[in-house]
MIGUDO-687508 format. One record per residue: y, x, z of N, C-alpha, C in turn; residue in three letters; residue number from 0. Coordinates in Angstrom, 2 decimals, padded with zeros to 5 digits. Layout:
% MIGUDO-687508
     n.v     n.u     n.w    ca.v    ca.u    ca.w     c.v     c.u     c.w   r   k
       Y       X       Z       Y       X       Z       Y       X       Z ALA NUM
...
//
This chain:
% MIGUDO-687508
     n.v     n.u     n.w    ca.v    ca.u    ca.w     c.v     c.u     c.w   r   k
 -034.72 -019.99  030.05 -036.07 -019.71  029.61 -036.87 -021.01  029.58 MET   0
 -037.83 -021.02  028.69 -038.68 -022.19  028.55 -040.12 -021.83  028.85 TYR   1
 -040.89 -022.77  029.35 -042.30 -022.56  029.65 -043.03 -022.15  028.38 PHE   2
 -043.95 -021.20  028.52 -044.80 -020.75  027.42 -044.00 -020.31  026.20 TYR   3
 -042.87 -019.68  026.42 -042.02 -019.25  025.32 -042.64 -018.09  024.57 ASP   4
 -042.13 -017.82  023.38 -042.65 -016.80  022.48 -041.97 -015.45  022.72 HIS   5
 -042.65 -014.38  022.34 -042.07 -013.04  022.38 -041.06 -012.89  021.25 ASP   6
 -040.12 -012.00  021.32 -039.88 -011.02  022.37 -039.25 -011.70  023.60 PRO   7
 -039.36 -011.03  024.77 -038.74 -011.58  025.98 -037.25 -011.85  025.75 PRO   8
 -036.82 -013.06  026.09 -035.44 -013.45  025.82 -035.01 -014.58  026.76 HIS   9
 -033.73 -014.86  026.75 -033.21 -016.02  027.46 -032.22 -016.73  026.56 PHE  10
 -031.93 -017.97  026.91 -031.01 -018.80  026.15 -029.70 -018.91  026.92 HIS  11
 -028.60 -018.70  026.24 -027.28 -018.81  026.86 -026.47 -019.87  026.11 ALA  12
 -025.75 -020.68  026.87 -024.94 -021.75  026.28 -023.52 -021.65  026.81 HIS  13
 -022.56 -021.86  025.91 -021.15 -021.87  026.29 -020.46 -022.90  025.40 TYR  14
 -019.99 -023.97  026.02 -019.38 -025.09  025.28 -020.36 -025.52  024.19 ALA  15
 -019.94 -025.55  022.93 -020.82 -025.98  021.84 -021.61 -024.83  021.22 GLU  16
 -021.50 -023.64  021.79 -022.17 -022.45  021.28 -023.44 -022.17  022.06 HIS  17
 -024.41 -021.57  021.38 -025.63 -021.15  022.08 -026.18 -019.91  021.39 SER  18
 -026.93 -019.13  022.17 -027.52 -017.91  021.63 -028.83 -017.63  022.35 ALA  19
 -029.73 -016.98  021.65 -030.97 -016.47  022.21 -030.77 -014.96  022.29 VAL  20
 -030.93 -014.41  023.50 -030.59 -013.00  023.73 -031.81 -012.26  024.27 ILE  21
 -032.11 -011.10  023.67 -033.24 -010.28  024.09 -032.96 -009.70  025.46 ALA  22
 -033.96 -009.76  026.35 -033.80 -009.23  027.69 -033.70 -007.70  027.67 ILE  23
 -034.53 -007.06  026.87 -034.61 -005.60  026.88 -033.34 -004.88  026.48 GLY  24
 -032.70 -005.34  025.40 -031.54 -004.61  024.90 -030.28 -005.46  024.71 ASP  25
 -030.36 -006.74  025.03 -029.18 -007.61  024.95 -028.79 -008.02  023.54 GLY  26
 -029.62 -007.75  022.56 -029.32 -008.12  021.18 -029.39 -009.64  021.04 VAL  27
 -028.43 -010.20  020.32 -028.45 -011.64  020.02 -029.47 -011.85  018.91 VAL  28
 -030.52 -012.59  019.22 -031.59 -012.83  018.27 -031.30 -014.02  017.36 LEU  29
 -030.69 -015.05  017.93 -030.38 -016.27  017.19 -029.09 -016.83  017.74 VAL  30
 -028.26 -017.39  016.86 -027.03 -018.05  017.30 -025.92 -017.06  017.62 GLY  31
 -025.01 -017.49  018.47 -023.88 -016.65  018.83 -023.00 -017.31  019.87 GLY  32
 -022.21 -016.48  020.52 -021.26 -016.93  021.53 -019.91 -016.30  021.20 LEU  33
 -018.82 -016.92  021.64 -017.52 -016.27  021.49 -017.54 -014.90  022.18 PRO  34
 -016.77 -013.99  021.68 -016.78 -012.60  022.15 -016.66 -012.47  023.66 SER  35
 -015.71 -013.16  024.27 -015.50 -013.05  025.71 -016.72 -013.56  026.48 ARG  36
 -017.27 -014.68  026.06 -018.45 -015.23  026.72 -019.64 -014.29  026.56 ALA  37
 -019.81 -013.70  025.38 -020.92 -012.79  025.15 -020.79 -011.55  026.03 LEU  38
 -019.59 -011.05  026.23 -019.39 -009.90  027.12 -019.78 -010.24  028.56 LYS  39
 -019.43 -011.43  029.01 -019.81 -011.85  030.37 -021.31 -012.01  030.50 LEU  40
 -021.95 -012.58  029.50 -023.39 -012.75  029.51 -024.07 -011.38  029.52 VAL  41
 -023.57 -010.45  028.72 -024.15 -009.09  028.67 -024.02 -008.40  030.02 ALA  42
 -022.87 -008.55  030.67 -022.67 -007.96  032.00 -023.65 -008.57  033.00 GLU  43
 -023.77 -009.89  032.97 -024.69 -010.58  033.88 -026.13 -010.13  033.63 TRP  44
 -026.54 -010.06  032.37 -027.91 -009.68  032.03 -028.22 -008.25  032.49 ALA  45
 -027.26 -007.36  032.35 -027.46 -005.98  032.78 -027.66 -005.92  034.30 GLU  46
 -026.88 -006.68  035.04 -027.00 -006.70  036.50 -028.33 -007.31  036.97 LEU  47
 -028.87 -008.21  036.18 -030.05 -008.97  036.60 -031.27 -008.74  035.72 HIS  48
 -031.34 -007.60  035.04 -032.42 -007.34  034.10 -033.81 -007.47  034.76 ARG  49
 -033.98 -006.91  035.94 -035.29 -006.98  036.60 -035.67 -008.42  036.93 GLN  50
 -034.70 -009.20  037.38 -034.97 -010.61  037.68 -035.32 -011.37  036.40 GLU  51
 -034.60 -011.08  035.31 -034.89 -011.72  034.03 -036.30 -011.39  033.56 LEU  52
 -036.69 -010.13  033.70 -038.04 -009.73  033.29 -039.10 -010.44  034.13 GLU  53
 -038.87 -010.54  035.42 -039.82 -011.24  036.30 -039.88 -012.73  035.94 ALA  54
 -038.73 -013.34  035.70 -038.71 -014.75  035.31 -039.42 -014.96  033.98 ASP  55
 -039.24 -014.01  033.04 -039.91 -014.13  031.75 -041.42 -014.20  031.95 TRP  56
 -041.95 -013.31  032.78 -043.39 -013.30  033.03 -043.85 -014.62  033.63 GLU  57
 -043.08 -015.17  034.57 -043.43 -016.47  035.17 -043.45 -017.56  034.11 ARG  58
 -042.37 -017.64  033.32 -042.25 -018.70  032.32 -043.30 -018.56  031.22 ALA  59
 -043.58 -017.34  030.84 -044.56 -017.08  029.78 -045.92 -017.64  030.15 LYS  60
 -046.23 -017.64  031.44 -047.52 -018.12  031.91 -047.44 -019.53  032.50 HIS  61
 -046.36 -020.25  032.20 -046.25 -021.64  032.60 -045.63 -021.87  033.96 GLY  62
 -045.17 -020.80  034.61 -044.54 -020.95  035.92 -043.07 -021.32  035.80 GLY  63
 -042.48 -021.61  036.93 -041.07 -021.95  036.98 -040.24 -020.71  037.28 THR  64
 -039.30 -020.37  036.39 -038.44 -019.21  036.65 -037.59 -019.45  037.90 PRO  65
 -037.33 -018.38  038.64 -036.44 -018.46  039.79 -034.99 -018.51  039.30 ASP  66
 -034.13 -019.12  040.07 -032.71 -019.13  039.76 -032.15 -017.72  039.93 ALA  67
 -031.21 -017.38  039.07 -030.55 -016.06  039.14 -029.07 -016.31  039.39 ILE  68
 -028.53 -015.59  040.35 -027.12 -015.77  040.72 -026.19 -015.49  039.55 ASP  69
 -025.06 -016.18  039.50 -024.05 -015.90  038.48 -023.30 -014.63  038.81 PRO  70
 -022.38 -014.25  037.94 -021.52 -013.11  038.24 -020.68 -013.41  039.47 LEU  71
 -020.41 -012.37  040.27 -019.58 -012.60  041.48 -018.15 -012.97  041.12 PRO  72
//
């Protein structure tokens, strides 16, 4: 997430040379893309951490620093 980012609520995911912008609410890829396996892992992670992502979005939207979110176990 970036400070003062634009709606809709989203996060940026990077894997090797690939990157995607993913909606927090429904996991839709808004821009870019990731390989299938990486996208499945990101979707699983986002589902597990949706509340944290939403809270971080609110912080970043207002210029705050998002908290770190744990990776998949």
